[in-house]
N, C-alpha and C positions, 0 to 999 in steps of 0.2 A: 201284762196283758189286761187285767181287770182295770187298772188305772186308765189305760187307753179307752176302754169302753165308758168308764165313768166320766172322763174328761172329753169324750167325743161329742157327737151331735146331741143337743138337749132332747129330753123326753118329758112329757107332761106328767107321767105317773111313775111312782116307784116300782109298780108292778112291771111296767115296760122295761125299766132299767134292769130289774132282776131277770127278766126273760132274755134280754140282750146278753147279760153276763153268762147265763146258763148256756145259751146257744153258742156263744163264742168258745166256751170251754169244751163243750161236747164236739164242736166242729174242729177244734184245734188239736185235741188229744184223743186219739183213737183208743187208748187204754182206759179212759174214763168211761164207765157205763152209766153212772148216775151222779147227779150233783144236787146238793141242797144249798140254796142261796138265800141269805137274809140281807135285806137292805133296810137301813134305818135312816130316817130324815129327822134331824133334830129341829125342834121348833117349827113345825109345819105351818104354812099360811092358811089356817082355818079360823072360823069365827070363835070356836071354843079353844081355850088354852090347853095345849098338850105339851109335855116335855119332849115328846118324840112320836114318830109314827114309824111302824115297821111292817114289812111284808116278808114272808118266807115262802119259797116255792121249792118243790122237788121235781126234777125232770130226769127222765131216763132216755138213753139212746134207743132209737128205733131199731129193732132187731130185723135183720134181713132173713127172709124165709127161704129155705132151701127147697128146691123143687125135685 
């Protein structure tokens, strides 16, 4: 499933990719209430040399409120 997201339509930012992965997991598996996603891009195309760039996000499922 994650492979399909990564190999799917391109995104400009690793943050967007992390969000897409988190959303896909939370939407697909009702038993998951929270995910932490870390995406690393080796050798990012920036003016300063970095060995890699990483972003980590944590997302929780929205809780439905009972009335």
